[in-house]
VMD Tcl script that builds the backbone (N, CA, C; Angstrom):
set m [mol new atoms 420]
animate dup $m
set s [atomselect $m all]
$s set {name element resname resid chain x y z} {
  {N N MET 1 A -11.063 3.490 11.731}
  {CA C MET 1 A -10.917 2.327 12.529}
  {C C MET 1 A -9.370 1.871 12.737}
  {N N PRO 2 A -8.590 1.924 11.713}
  {CA C PRO 2 A -7.430 1.616 12.156}
  {C C PRO 2 A -6.613 2.305 13.465}
  {N N LEU 3 A -7.242 3.647 13.640}
  {CA C LEU 3 A -6.501 4.248 14.898}
  {C C LEU 3 A -7.069 3.869 16.205}
  {N N VAL 4 A -8.347 3.281 15.855}
  {CA C VAL 4 A -9.070 2.355 17.082}
  {C C VAL 4 A -8.314 1.315 17.777}
  {N N LEU 5 A -8.191 0.587 16.712}
  {CA C LEU 5 A -7.302 -0.813 16.874}
  {C C LEU 5 A -5.763 -0.797 17.045}
  {N N GLU 6 A -5.359 0.359 17.034}
  {CA C GLU 6 A -3.895 0.755 17.143}
  {C C GLU 6 A -3.207 0.115 18.357}
  {N N GLY 7 A -2.131 -0.532 18.382}
  {CA C GLY 7 A -1.727 -1.175 19.398}
  {C C GLY 7 A -2.409 -2.693 20.018}
  {N N CYS 8 A -3.491 -2.830 19.642}
  {CA C CYS 8 A -4.456 -3.878 19.953}
  {C C CYS 8 A -4.177 -5.306 19.083}
  {N N ILE 9 A -4.056 -5.060 17.602}
  {CA C ILE 9 A -4.016 -6.164 16.889}
  {C C ILE 9 A -3.016 -5.697 15.462}
  {N N PRO 10 A -2.210 -6.340 15.159}
  {CA C PRO 10 A -1.418 -5.997 14.026}
  {C C PRO 10 A -2.279 -5.590 12.775}
  {N N GLY 11 A -1.848 -4.974 11.785}
  {CA C GLY 11 A -2.771 -4.995 10.694}
  {C C GLY 11 A -1.862 -4.580 9.345}
  {N N VAL 12 A -2.507 -4.623 8.250}
  {CA C VAL 12 A -1.524 -4.418 6.982}
  {C C VAL 12 A -2.505 -3.539 6.062}
  {N N ILE 13 A -1.892 -2.963 5.430}
  {CA C ILE 13 A -2.425 -2.034 4.430}
  {C C ILE 13 A -3.149 -2.917 2.859}
  {N N ALA 14 A -4.021 -2.533 2.253}
  {CA C ALA 14 A -4.405 -3.343 1.266}
  {C C ALA 14 A -3.196 -3.656 0.243}
  {N N PRO 15 A -3.233 -4.231 -0.468}
  {CA C PRO 15 A -1.910 -4.633 -1.234}
  {C C PRO 15 A -1.638 -3.411 -2.112}
  {N N MET 16 A -0.677 -3.095 -2.086}
  {CA C MET 16 A 0.059 -1.822 -2.687}
  {C C MET 16 A -0.060 -1.934 -3.919}
  {N N ASN 17 A 0.423 -3.001 -4.471}
  {CA C ASN 17 A 0.594 -3.023 -6.036}
  {C C ASN 17 A -0.919 -3.156 -6.784}
  {N N LEU 18 A -1.784 -3.425 -6.160}
  {CA C LEU 18 A -3.163 -3.728 -7.034}
  {C C LEU 18 A -3.736 -2.345 -6.812}
  {N N LEU 19 A -3.462 -1.319 -6.142}
  {CA C LEU 19 A -4.560 -0.162 -6.231}
  {C C LEU 19 A -3.790 0.783 -7.550}
  {N N GLN 20 A -3.989 0.471 -8.686}
  {CA C GLN 20 A -3.477 1.336 -9.785}
  {C C GLN 20 A -3.569 2.707 -9.669}
  {N N TYR 21 A -4.652 3.062 -9.360}
  {CA C TYR 21 A -5.249 4.711 -9.452}
  {C C TYR 21 A -4.538 5.389 -7.944}
  {N N GLN 22 A -3.645 4.572 -7.030}
  {CA C GLN 22 A -3.149 5.431 -6.054}
  {C C GLN 22 A -1.722 4.985 -6.303}
  {N N PRO 23 A -0.763 6.078 -6.222}
  {CA C PRO 23 A 0.624 6.003 -6.176}
  {C C PRO 23 A 1.022 5.289 -5.119}
  {N N ILE 24 A 2.029 4.269 -5.338}
  {CA C ILE 24 A 2.621 3.491 -3.791}
  {C C ILE 24 A 2.966 4.296 -3.126}
  {N N LYS 25 A 3.666 5.514 -3.457}
  {CA C LYS 25 A 4.184 6.758 -2.178}
  {C C LYS 25 A 2.944 7.090 -1.119}
  {N N SER 26 A 1.719 7.312 -1.898}
  {CA C SER 26 A 0.714 7.662 -1.085}
  {C C SER 26 A 0.351 6.597 -0.157}
  {N N GLN 27 A 0.220 5.328 -0.791}
  {CA C GLN 27 A -0.242 4.228 -0.028}
  {C C GLN 27 A 0.730 4.102 1.387}
  {N N LEU 28 A 1.909 4.031 0.990}
  {CA C LEU 28 A 3.050 4.099 1.935}
  {C C LEU 28 A 2.799 5.083 3.125}
  {N N MET 29 A 2.591 6.354 2.586}
  {CA C MET 29 A 2.080 7.281 3.779}
  {C C MET 29 A 0.976 6.768 4.659}
  {N N GLN 30 A 0.018 6.458 3.953}
  {CA C GLN 30 A -1.222 6.168 4.875}
  {C C GLN 30 A -0.906 4.889 5.692}
  {N N ALA 31 A -0.024 3.744 5.224}
  {CA C ALA 31 A 0.517 3.071 6.167}
  {C C ALA 31 A 1.098 3.231 7.409}
  {N N MET 32 A 1.979 4.807 7.239}
  {CA C MET 32 A 2.713 5.237 8.143}
  {C C MET 32 A 2.038 5.834 8.917}
  {N N GLU 33 A 0.848 6.583 8.632}
  {CA C GLU 33 A -0.109 7.570 9.148}
  {C C GLU 33 A -1.045 6.527 10.257}
  {N N TYR 34 A -1.402 5.392 9.802}
  {CA C TYR 34 A -1.912 4.412 10.331}
  {C C TYR 34 A -1.187 3.325 11.235}
  {N N ARG 35 A 0.096 3.270 11.106}
  {CA C ARG 35 A 1.035 2.577 11.723}
  {C C ARG 35 A 0.579 1.063 11.234}
  {N N ILE 36 A 0.361 0.744 10.009}
  {CA C ILE 36 A 0.031 -0.442 9.472}
  {C C ILE 36 A 0.853 -0.662 8.660}
  {N N ALA 37 A 1.314 -1.914 8.570}
  {CA C ALA 37 A 2.370 -2.755 7.414}
  {C C ALA 37 A 2.010 -2.515 6.319}
  {N N PRO 38 A 2.893 -2.196 5.214}
  {CA C PRO 38 A 2.781 -2.285 4.276}
  {C C PRO 38 A 2.635 -3.701 3.386}
  {N N ALA 39 A 1.917 -4.050 2.515}
  {CA C ALA 39 A 1.606 -5.634 1.875}
  {C C ALA 39 A 1.702 -5.449 0.694}
  {N N PHE 40 A 2.003 -6.400 -0.247}
  {CA C PHE 40 A 1.890 -6.663 -1.708}
  {C C PHE 40 A 1.360 -8.049 -2.017}
  {N N ALA 41 A 0.640 -8.034 -3.014}
  {CA C ALA 41 A -0.102 -9.534 -3.619}
  {C C ALA 41 A 0.905 -9.712 -4.520}
  {N N LEU 42 A 1.369 -11.140 -4.417}
  {CA C LEU 42 A 2.596 -11.744 -5.404}
  {C C LEU 42 A 2.160 -12.823 -6.182}
  {N N SER 43 A 2.961 -13.142 -7.049}
  {CA C SER 43 A 2.548 -14.261 -7.952}
  {C C SER 43 A 3.630 -14.888 -8.700}
  {N N TYR 44 A 3.892 -16.268 -8.668}
  {CA C TYR 44 A 5.059 -16.677 -9.049}
  {C C TYR 44 A 5.149 -16.615 -10.659}
  {N N GLU 45 A 4.062 -16.804 -11.270}
  {CA C GLU 45 A 3.777 -16.486 -12.622}
  {C C GLU 45 A 3.639 -15.206 -12.964}
  {N N ARG 46 A 3.934 -14.533 -14.239}
  {CA C ARG 46 A 3.310 -13.554 -14.852}
  {C C ARG 46 A 2.001 -13.191 -14.466}
  {N N GLU 47 A 1.692 -12.035 -14.497}
  {CA C GLU 47 A 0.163 -11.412 -14.383}
  {C C GLU 47 A -0.536 -11.777 -15.556}
  {N N THR 48 A 0.219 -12.045 -16.746}
  {CA C THR 48 A -1.149 -12.539 -17.915}
  {C C THR 48 A -1.649 -13.680 -17.736}
  {N N ILE 49 A -1.422 -14.754 -16.804}
  {CA C ILE 49 A -2.160 -15.920 -16.405}
  {C C ILE 49 A -3.598 -15.481 -16.249}
  {N N PHE 50 A -3.734 -14.368 -15.588}
  {CA C PHE 50 A -4.972 -13.723 -15.161}
  {C C PHE 50 A -5.729 -13.363 -16.401}
  {N N HIS 51 A -5.050 -12.833 -17.590}
  {CA C HIS 51 A -6.105 -12.121 -18.633}
  {C C HIS 51 A -7.187 -12.919 -19.135}
  {N N ASP 52 A -7.050 -14.083 -19.317}
  {CA C ASP 52 A -8.172 -14.690 -19.757}
  {C C ASP 52 A -9.216 -15.425 -18.785}
  {N N THR 53 A -9.132 -14.952 -17.373}
  {CA C THR 53 A -9.844 -15.457 -16.668}
  {C C THR 53 A -11.245 -14.702 -16.632}
  {N N MET 54 A -12.466 -15.267 -16.166}
  {CA C MET 54 A -13.789 -14.487 -15.899}
  {C C MET 54 A -13.900 -14.068 -14.488}
  {N N ASP 55 A -12.871 -14.693 -13.752}
  {CA C ASP 55 A -13.104 -14.528 -12.274}
  {C C ASP 55 A -12.768 -12.981 -12.290}
  {N N THR 56 A -13.895 -11.825 -11.612}
  {CA C THR 56 A -13.343 -10.491 -11.533}
  {C C THR 56 A -12.201 -10.042 -10.645}
  {N N ASP 57 A -12.328 -10.955 -9.554}
  {CA C ASP 57 A -11.202 -10.854 -8.412}
  {C C ASP 57 A -9.976 -10.879 -9.089}
  {N N PHE 58 A -9.685 -11.475 -10.205}
  {CA C PHE 58 A -8.229 -11.298 -10.906}
  {C C PHE 58 A -8.006 -10.577 -11.840}
  {N N MET 59 A -9.263 -10.119 -12.433}
  {CA C MET 59 A -9.298 -9.364 -13.762}
  {C C MET 59 A -8.281 -7.673 -13.395}
  {N N GLY 60 A -8.284 -7.350 -12.463}
  {CA C GLY 60 A -7.773 -6.227 -12.338}
  {C C GLY 60 A -6.127 -6.617 -11.668}
  {N N ILE 61 A -5.412 -7.778 -11.566}
  {CA C ILE 61 A -4.245 -7.793 -11.346}
  {C C ILE 61 A -3.444 -7.568 -12.621}
  {N N PHE 62 A -2.749 -6.376 -12.653}
  {CA C PHE 62 A -1.588 -5.977 -13.605}
  {C C PHE 62 A -0.223 -6.082 -12.873}
  {N N SER 63 A 0.025 -6.095 -11.850}
  {CA C SER 63 A 1.570 -5.949 -11.637}
  {C C SER 63 A 1.770 -7.031 -10.124}
  {N N SER 64 A 1.508 -8.069 -10.371}
  {CA C SER 64 A 1.802 -9.307 -9.407}
  {C C SER 64 A 2.939 -10.215 -9.252}
  {N N HIS 65 A 3.650 -9.871 -10.512}
  {CA C HIS 65 A 4.972 -10.682 -10.545}
  {C C HIS 65 A 6.059 -10.514 -9.834}
  {N N TYR 66 A 6.307 -11.215 -8.891}
  {CA C TYR 66 A 7.287 -11.293 -7.844}
  {C C TYR 66 A 8.377 -10.569 -8.211}
  {N N GLN 67 A 9.013 -11.025 -9.180}
  {CA C GLN 67 A 10.239 -10.219 -9.854}
  {C C GLN 67 A 10.498 -9.174 -10.000}
  {N N GLU 68 A 9.279 -8.450 -10.782}
  {CA C GLU 68 A 9.204 -7.154 -11.323}
  {C C GLU 68 A 8.843 -6.443 -10.023}
  {N N GLN 69 A 8.253 -6.798 -8.837}
  {CA C GLN 69 A 8.092 -6.115 -7.758}
  {C C GLN 69 A 9.021 -6.057 -6.509}
  {N N LEU 70 A 9.990 -6.924 -6.699}
  {CA C LEU 70 A 11.176 -7.208 -5.807}
  {C C LEU 70 A 11.635 -5.511 -5.279}
  {N N PRO 71 A 12.020 -4.647 -6.619}
  {CA C PRO 71 A 13.034 -3.468 -6.119}
  {C C PRO 71 A 11.909 -2.337 -5.354}
  {N N THR 72 A 10.539 -2.407 -5.500}
  {CA C THR 72 A 9.689 -1.737 -5.259}
  {C C THR 72 A 9.231 -2.232 -3.713}
  {N N ILE 73 A 9.116 -3.473 -3.654}
  {CA C ILE 73 A 8.811 -4.070 -2.366}
  {C C ILE 73 A 9.921 -3.653 -1.095}
  {N N GLY 74 A 11.330 -4.059 -1.446}
  {CA C GLY 74 A 12.152 -3.539 -0.996}
  {C C GLY 74 A 12.390 -2.258 -0.526}
  {N N GLU 75 A 12.331 -0.926 -1.321}
  {CA C GLU 75 A 12.168 0.189 -1.163}
  {C C GLU 75 A 11.013 0.387 -0.001}
  {N N ALA 76 A 10.156 -0.082 -0.406}
  {CA C ALA 76 A 8.887 0.209 0.316}
  {C C ALA 76 A 9.133 -0.025 1.971}
  {N N TYR 77 A 9.412 -1.476 1.986}
  {CA C TYR 77 A 9.716 -1.758 3.489}
  {C C TYR 77 A 10.995 -1.010 4.291}
  {N N ARG 78 A 12.115 -0.766 3.363}
  {CA C ARG 78 A 13.299 -0.123 4.200}
  {C C ARG 78 A 12.739 1.352 4.428}
  {N N GLU 79 A 11.759 2.001 3.612}
  {CA C GLU 79 A 11.380 3.479 3.959}
  {C C GLU 79 A 10.347 3.282 5.380}
  {N N TYR 80 A 9.581 2.324 5.230}
  {CA C TYR 80 A 8.736 1.893 6.111}
  {C C TYR 80 A 9.259 1.666 7.567}
  {N N ASP 81 A 10.261 0.739 7.469}
  {CA C ASP 81 A 10.926 0.416 8.535}
  {C C ASP 81 A 11.878 1.531 9.277}
  {N N GLN 82 A 12.240 2.389 8.827}
  {CA C GLN 82 A 13.013 3.727 9.260}
  {C C GLN 82 A 12.269 4.366 10.142}
  {N N PHE 83 A 10.683 4.452 9.643}
  {CA C PHE 83 A 9.770 5.458 10.107}
  {C C PHE 83 A 9.542 4.483 11.571}
  {N N TYR 84 A 9.109 3.251 11.298}
  {CA C TYR 84 A 8.573 2.374 12.188}
  {C C TYR 84 A 9.346 2.161 13.373}
  {N N GLN 85 A 10.815 1.742 13.310}
  {CA C GLN 85 A 11.585 1.714 14.330}
  {C C GLN 85 A 11.611 2.896 15.199}
  {N N LEU 86 A 11.330 4.041 14.822}
  {CA C LEU 86 A 11.262 5.154 15.456}
  {C C LEU 86 A 10.048 5.857 16.567}
  {N N VAL 87 A 9.014 4.652 16.208}
  {CA C VAL 87 A 7.637 5.050 16.857}
  {C C VAL 87 A 6.862 3.737 17.271}
  {N N LYS 88 A 7.701 2.399 16.878}
  {CA C LYS 88 A 7.039 1.286 17.356}
  {C C LYS 88 A 6.536 1.265 18.718}
  {N N ASP 89 A 7.100 2.034 19.730}
  {CA C ASP 89 A 7.020 1.850 21.134}
  {C C ASP 89 A 6.207 2.634 21.567}
  {N N ALA 90 A 6.065 3.893 20.573}
  {CA C ALA 90 A 5.377 4.970 21.053}
  {C C ALA 90 A 3.698 4.877 20.989}
  {N N ARG 91 A 3.032 5.659 21.882}
  {CA C ARG 91 A 1.374 5.754 21.445}
  {C C ARG 91 A 1.008 6.808 20.965}
  {N N THR 92 A 0.134 6.721 19.958}
  {CA C THR 92 A -0.267 8.286 19.531}
  {C C THR 92 A -1.008 9.116 20.396}
  {N N VAL 93 A -0.467 10.252 20.338}
  {CA C VAL 93 A -1.046 11.334 21.341}
  {C C VAL 93 A -2.061 12.236 20.477}
  {N N SER 94 A -1.746 12.338 19.344}
  {CA C SER 94 A -3.239 12.932 18.547}
  {C C SER 94 A -2.824 12.523 17.316}
  {N N HIS 95 A -4.077 12.986 16.283}
  {CA C HIS 95 A -3.880 12.837 14.968}
  {C C HIS 95 A -5.014 13.532 14.531}
  {N N GLU 96 A -4.206 14.611 13.858}
  {CA C GLU 96 A -4.913 15.885 13.376}
  {C C GLU 96 A -5.106 15.858 11.545}
  {N N VAL 97 A -6.365 15.873 11.178}
  {CA C VAL 97 A -6.428 16.457 9.715}
  {C C VAL 97 A -6.780 17.560 9.814}
  {N N LEU 98 A -5.449 18.236 9.234}
  {CA C LEU 98 A -5.384 19.781 9.335}
  {C C LEU 98 A -5.889 20.304 7.726}
  {N N SER 99 A -6.168 19.381 6.582}
  {CA C SER 99 A -6.795 19.794 5.792}
  {C C SER 99 A -7.356 18.410 4.889}
  {N N SER 100 A -7.652 18.665 3.682}
  {CA C SER 100 A -8.154 17.358 2.765}
  {C C SER 100 A -6.676 16.592 2.433}
  {N N THR 101 A -5.807 17.158 2.627}
  {CA C THR 101 A -4.410 16.336 1.952}
  {C C THR 101 A -3.576 16.715 3.204}
  {N N LEU 102 A -3.600 17.166 4.354}
  {CA C LEU 102 A -2.544 17.489 5.056}
  {C C LEU 102 A -2.866 16.819 6.600}
  {N N ARG 103 A -1.881 15.810 7.079}
  {CA C ARG 103 A -2.068 15.217 8.230}
  {C C ARG 103 A -0.999 15.582 9.323}
  {N N ARG 104 A -1.383 15.523 10.811}
  {CA C ARG 104 A -0.138 15.611 11.627}
  {C C ARG 104 A -0.392 14.584 12.469}
  {N N VAL 105 A 0.170 13.972 12.873}
  {CA C VAL 105 A 0.317 12.752 13.930}
  {C C VAL 105 A 1.561 12.842 14.981}
  {N N ARG 106 A 1.008 13.059 16.107}
  {CA C ARG 106 A 1.870 13.204 17.410}
  {C C ARG 106 A 2.048 11.976 18.276}
  {N N TYR 107 A 3.353 11.522 18.461}
  {CA C TYR 107 A 3.574 10.465 19.589}
  {C C TYR 107 A 4.088 10.714 20.581}
  {N N ASP 108 A 3.744 9.731 21.863}
  {CA C ASP 108 A 4.114 10.309 23.047}
  {C C ASP 108 A 5.751 10.371 23.165}
  {N N ASN 109 A 6.577 9.677 22.301}
  {CA C ASN 109 A 7.831 9.825 22.588}
  {C C ASN 109 A 8.517 10.808 21.880}
  {N N GLY 110 A 7.943 12.081 21.429}
  {CA C GLY 110 A 8.291 13.248 21.053}
  {C C GLY 110 A 8.414 13.237 19.538}
  {N N TYR 111 A 7.994 12.346 18.705}
  {CA C TYR 111 A 7.997 12.325 17.424}
  {C C TYR 111 A 6.577 12.875 17.069}
  {N N THR 112 A 6.901 13.756 15.629}
  {CA C THR 112 A 5.488 14.114 15.004}
  {C C THR 112 A 5.716 13.662 13.383}
  {N N LEU 113 A 4.749 13.067 13.101}
  {CA C LEU 113 A 4.937 13.063 11.616}
  {C C LEU 113 A 4.038 13.675 10.699}
  {N N LEU 114 A 4.330 14.370 9.834}
  {CA C LEU 114 A 3.746 15.295 9.142}
  {C C LEU 114 A 3.797 14.789 7.408}
  {N N LEU 115 A 2.264 14.629 7.113}
  {CA C LEU 115 A 2.152 14.091 5.795}
  {C C LEU 115 A 1.456 15.172 4.869}
  {N N ASN 116 A 1.629 15.255 3.710}
  {CA C ASN 116 A 0.958 16.015 2.489}
  {C C ASN 116 A 0.636 15.182 1.286}
  {N N TYR 117 A -0.309 14.757 1.415}
  {CA C TYR 117 A -0.912 13.990 0.235}
  {C C TYR 117 A -1.331 14.840 -1.042}
  {N N ALA 118 A -1.300 16.096 -0.853}
  {CA C ALA 118 A -1.226 17.030 -2.328}
  {C C ALA 118 A 0.005 16.621 -3.125}
  {N N SER 119 A -0.222 17.033 -4.190}
  {CA C SER 119 A 0.902 17.113 -5.218}
  {C C SER 119 A 1.648 18.255 -5.254}
  {N N VAL 120 A 1.314 19.484 -4.359}
  {CA C VAL 120 A 2.168 20.500 -4.352}
  {C C VAL 120 A 2.350 20.809 -3.074}
  {N N PRO 121 A 3.544 21.520 -2.947}
  {CA C PRO 121 A 3.753 22.118 -1.360}
  {C C PRO 121 A 2.928 22.549 -0.763}
  {N N GLU 122 A 2.858 22.538 0.797}
  {CA C GLU 122 A 2.043 22.973 1.562}
  {C C GLU 122 A 2.825 23.558 2.709}
  {N N ARG 123 A 2.413 24.763 3.315}
  {CA C ARG 123 A 3.113 25.610 4.564}
  {C C ARG 123 A 2.597 24.863 5.597}
  {N N LEU 124 A 3.216 24.639 6.555}
  {CA C LEU 124 A 2.873 24.263 7.908}
  {C C LEU 124 A 3.616 24.797 8.930}
  {N N PRO 125 A 3.104 24.892 10.184}
  {CA C PRO 125 A 4.276 25.744 11.145}
  {C C PRO 125 A 5.431 25.517 11.468}
  {N N GLU 126 A 5.630 23.647 11.014}
  {CA C GLU 126 A 6.811 23.168 11.148}
  {C C GLU 126 A 7.824 23.833 9.909}
  {N N GLY 127 A 7.288 24.216 8.756}
  {CA C GLY 127 A 7.920 24.417 7.601}
  {C C GLY 127 A 7.199 24.168 6.103}
  {N N VAL 128 A 7.599 24.160 5.168}
  {CA C VAL 128 A 7.300 23.905 3.875}
  {C C VAL 128 A 7.401 22.398 3.573}
  {N N LEU 129 A 6.297 21.427 3.224}
  {CA C LEU 129 A 6.443 19.988 2.901}
  {C C LEU 129 A 6.192 19.773 1.798}
  {N N ASP 130 A 6.842 19.496 1.095}
  {CA C ASP 130 A 7.181 19.068 -0.185}
  {C C ASP 130 A 5.645 18.033 -0.836}
  {N N GLY 131 A 4.995 18.453 -2.034}
  {CA C GLY 131 A 3.887 17.497 -2.527}
  {C C GLY 131 A 4.216 16.189 -2.595}
  {N N LEU 132 A 3.065 15.309 -1.940}
  {CA C LEU 132 A 3.385 13.962 -1.879}
  {C C LEU 132 A 4.461 13.655 -1.123}
  {N N SER 133 A 4.534 13.872 0.451}
  {CA C SER 133 A 5.833 13.603 1.082}
  {C C SER 133 A 5.471 13.717 2.417}
  {N N TYR 134 A 6.330 13.150 3.120}
  {CA C TYR 134 A 6.394 13.222 4.940}
  {C C TYR 134 A 7.542 13.294 5.379}
  {N N LEU 135 A 7.310 13.876 6.595}
  {CA C LEU 135 A 8.519 14.325 7.241}
  {C C LEU 135 A 8.253 13.625 8.963}
  {N N LEU 136 A 9.357 13.299 9.251}
  {CA C LEU 136 A 9.105 12.588 10.992}
  {C C LEU 136 A 10.213 13.559 11.557}
  {N N ILE 137 A 9.268 14.300 12.478}
  {CA C ILE 137 A 10.662 15.226 13.434}
  {C C ILE 137 A 10.615 14.950 14.802}
  {N N ARG 138 A 11.649 14.994 15.550}
  {CA C ARG 138 A 11.730 15.024 16.756}
  {C C ARG 138 A 11.481 16.275 17.506}
  {N N GLY 139 A 10.680 16.470 18.590}
  {CA C GLY 139 A 10.285 17.521 19.158}
  {C C GLY 139 A 11.116 17.695 20.263}
  {N N GLU 140 A 11.128 18.724 20.908}
  {CA C GLU 140 A 12.067 18.941 22.271}
  {C C GLU 140 A 11.627 17.939 23.583}
}
mol reanalyze $m
mol bondsrecalc $m
mol representation Tube
mol addrep $m
């Protein structure tokens, strides 16, 4: 659905610090793949305030304290912004699912985003892409 709505309405990814089973890097790559903004759920108090609650919406919150998340947030937004500034005005020309872990997204301004969600390097026609990494390249 994110690709259908791309360019029509702004969107954000699910709070990256609440998905404990998925590395932040992988979530950041998904945000880039679909050009949706990174997001974090934050609390002023330490997350231990939620430990005795019976509300299941709060039981999974283990890393919401804003002071602990600031370095991660800053790094994620800087990395995303470097990508976004190069493709923000471009249209997606193609979005290819090359395998269960490889994606290629082409933009009309000549940039191509390659994503490898696997933990091991993968070979593409453009070269070898390290595990859990992405590469934004400018075409001719």
